[in-house]
N, C-alpha and C positions, 0 to 999 in steps of 0.2 A: 233705319236699322237700329236694332237693340244691342247696345254695347255694354259689356260688363268690364269694370275696372276692379281688380283685386289689389289691395295695397295694405302694407303694414304701417305706412306713414299716413296719418290722418288727424283731423281735429280731435283734441285741442292742441296738438303739436303746432308749433309756429316755426316753419322753415320753408325753404324754397321748393322742396318736393311737394309739400301740402298745397302751397299756393299754386304751383304749376298744375297739379291734378284738379284742384277745385276750379280753376279758371278754364282749363280744357273741358271739363264736364259742362260748365255753363255755356261755353262757346258752342259745343256740339249740340246741346239742347236748343240753342237759338237757331241752329241749322235744321232742326226738326227731328233729330235723332233722340231715341230714348236711351238714357245713360243711367246705369245702376252702379253703385260703389259698394263693395264689400270690404269693410275695414275693421280694425280691432274694437270699435265701439259696439259691435254686435256680438261680442264674445266675452267670456271670462278672460281676464288678462293678468299678467304678472309684470313687475317692473324689469326693464332691461338692465342687465348687470352693468355697473359703472355709469348708467344713465337712467335713473329711476323715472325721469319725466316722460320717457318713452315707454308705453305699455305694449306688451307682446301678447298676442292671442294664445291661449292655453289649449292645446290639443284640439285644433279647429277642424280636423279632417272630416268627421262624419257630418257635422252641422253644415260645414261649407259645401259639401257635396249636395246636401238637400237644398241649400239656398240656390246653388247654380242650376239645379234641375228645375226649381220653381221659376226662376227668372227666365230660363230658356233663351239665352242670348244668341245673337247672330255672330258676334265676335267677342273674343276674350283677350284682355290685355292684363298682364301681370306686371305690376309696377315695381315691386321690391322683392328682395331675396330672403325675407323673413319667414316666420311660421305660416302666415297666410299665403305668401307667394309659393312656398314649397308645397303646401297642400293643394293649391290651384294647379300648379305644374303637374303634380301627380295625377290629379283628376283628368287633366287634358290628355296626358300620355296614355292613361289606361283606356280612354275612350277614343283615342286616335283623333282628337280634336286639335286643329291648329290654334296657336296662340302667339302673341307677341309679348316681348318684355322691354324693359328700359334700364339703362345703366345711368342712374341718377347721381350716385355718389361713388367715390373711390373707396369702396368698402374694405378692400385689403389693406390700404394705408390706414384707415381708421382703426382696424383691428390691431395693426402693428403698433400704433401709438398707445395702445392700452395693454397689449399682451405680447410676449416674446414669440410670436408666430411668424415664420418666414413668409415673405411676400409671395414666393413661388408657390407655396402650399395654398395660401388664400386665393391667389389668382386661379389656381387649378380648380378649386371648388366653385368659384364664381363662374369660370368658363364652362364648367360642367352644367351649372344651373341654366345658363343661357343657350347652351348648344342646340337644344331641340326647337328653339323659337323660330318662327317664320321670319321675324325681324327683331333685331336688337336695336332699340332706338337710342341714339346718343345726341347730345346737344351741339357739339362742336367738332371741327375737323381734327384738332389736336387729340381729343379723347378717342375719336374714331381711329386715327392712325396708331395710337398707343395700343388700343385693343386688338387691332389687326396684327400688330407686331407680336402680341401675346397669344395669338392663335384663335381669336374670336372671329366668327363669320356671320353672314347675313345682317350686316350692320346697315342701318338706315338713319338718315338725319331727321332730328326733331328739335328744332330751335325753340326759342322762348320769346315771349313778348313782355309788355309792361303796360300797366293801366295809367295812361298819361292824363286821364281826367282826375284821378285821385292823387297821383304823384306829380306835382307841378310846383313851379317856383312860388314862394310865399314870403311874407315878411320874416326877416331874420331875427327879430327881437323876441321870438317865442321863448328862447332859452336865455336866462339872465347871466350866463357865465362869461368870463373874460374871453375876448377873441384874440386870435382866430380860434374857431372851434373845429377840431379834428374829430371826426365821428366814425364809429364802427356800429353796424347794425347786423345782428345775427345771433346764432347760438353761441353761448359762452361755454365752449367745450375745447378740449385739448387739440382736436384736429383743426380748429380754426386758427391756431397759432397767434392768439390775441396778444400774448406777451411781447411778441415782436413789435407790436404797435405801442403797447403801454409802456415799454421800456425806453421808447424814443425820447430824446431831449428836444422837445418842441415848445414853442411859445404858446400862450393862451391856455386852452382847456382841451383835455381829451374826454370824450363822451362815449359811453358804451350803452347801446340800446339792445336789450335782450336778456334772456335768462338761460340757465344751464348748469351743469354739474360743477363748473369751475367758478361760479359767480362768487361764492363766499370767500374762497381762497384769494381770488384776484382783488376783491374789494379790500381785504386785509393787507395785501402786499402792495397795492397801489392806491393809497388813501387820497392822493391828489386828483385822481380821475373821478369823473362823475358817472356812476352806475345808476341808470334811471329805470332799469327793469324792462320787461317785455311790453311792447306797445302794439296797438292794432288800429287798422282803419285810418280814420281822420287824424287821430293822435299820432300814429306812426308817421303819416305823411308830413305832419307839421314838424316832427323831429328831424326827418331827413332834410327838409327845406331850410331848417335853421342852421345847418352845418356850413362850414366854409370849404372843407375838404373831406371827402369820404375815403377813409383808409381801409384797404382790403388786404389783410396780412396772410390770408389763407394761401397755401401752396397745393392744396389737394382738391379744391372744388372743381366740378366738371363744367360749370357754367358761371354761377354767381349771379343769380337773379337780382340780388341787392345792388349790383353794379348799375343795372338799367334803372332801378327805382331811384337811385341817387342822381343819375344823370337826368332823368325826367324831372327831378326836383330842382335842376339847375345847379347841381353840386359836382365839381370835378373829382376825379378819382386818382388816388395814389395806390400802387400795387406792385407786387413782384412780377417780373416778366415770365410767367408760367402759364400753362394751359388754363383756359377760363378767361383771365384778363387779356392774354394775347389774342384769343379768338374774337373777343367782344370789342376790344379797345385798341389793339395795335394799329397805328397809322391813322387814328381818328382825330388827333389833336385835342381830345377832351380828357386825357389822362396822361399821367407820367408813370411809366413802368421802369423800375430800376431795382437792382439788388440792394442798393442803399435806400431803404424805405424812408429814412428821414429826409434825404435829398429829394426823393420823389414827392413827399408830402409838402415840403416847402415850395418846390417848383410848381406844384399843382395850384397853389394860391393865385397864380398869375393867369389862370385859364378863365375866360369869361363864361358866366353861367348860361348865356343864350346859346353858345356853341354846344354845351352839354345837352340842353333841351332838344336841339335840332337832331343830334345823334340818336337820342332815345326815341324820337318820333319815327325812326326808320324800322323799329321793331314792333311787330303787330301780333296780338294774341290770335286774331282771326287767321293769319297766315300760319301760325304755329299749330292751331287746331286742324287746319287743312292738311298740313304735313302728317300729323298724327293719324288722321282719318285715312289718308292714302297708304300709310304703312300697315294698317290693320289687315288681318287675313280672315275675312268673313267666311262662314260656312253655313250650309242649309242641309238639314237632314243628316245623313251619314257623310262625313267629310270626304271619305275616300271615293264616294259614288257621285256626290252632288256638290263639287267645289264651286266657289265663286271666284272668278279671276281677281288677282291682286291688282289694284290700281297702280299706275306708274309711280314708282317711288322717286324721292330725290336722288340724284346721282350719287354713287358712292365714290369715296376718294380712292385714288390709285393705291392699291394695297402694297405696292413696293415703296411707297413714300414712308419714311421713318419719322417718328415723333421727335420733335425738337426737345 
């Protein structure tokens, strides 16, 4: 099958959405599918307001239409709600072509953290974006339940995996800082709530791996912390493994791929008991979830690394790609005349269940 993924999040961005899409593409190709990605790197771009590291495609409509026509996909997946996602959605609706979408990030909360826009307005716009989709893919039960309560429909599960060959336990002496090392990996941006970590009274060293719009401000405000910048591949994996506890202060992530990467590296997790950590970690005995993040971080020091590794091994990118594939809505010729049946999706949660 020829699959088209349209996304506003792509390389050189470094985040969980890009890693998820890249790995899914690679997994699908290994299964024999042809996968094309239309991303901002094919267009003129402008910096995203308040986050210049992210580039947004400028007036992509006409060119994107030509690109889709040339690719002639069998299935279209729209990964993001940005300019490219909006243009692809418009293309599909005008041609009565079915498509799927994904809810990767809590976009309304991210907007609220930057601008005084009510959540109900932002959610109304996001709900309208996803409403025509044959499937809205989400990573966890908590996010699914929350979206159902907010009026979203056609929700299907799309979990995540982890590269356990790259992210694995290694020697701890890679970083020369006083121990214990409490580590954060991810975007250095306001929605990640990093100050909740940096402001903690903890022994040893706090290490921040990543870049973003808050980096300079946080470096100036917390000079005792070690900000090592963004890392990739083997170097990133070595940083993960050098930590003693991975601290995840975000309250808005829909999954938290970094949680699995830390666990695969043999590093226990401290986090708040919120969606994402609750779905991935609750009851696993490889993390401490507590509203007192300092208490959680100190308690996590007692968790053996081998337990963390065993938990991470239960998450597979091949299973994630299979879920994605089953959620697609393929079409041939005119979709209204020649539909291809949708494969059996992962069961949906009871819509009456409320998000915690």
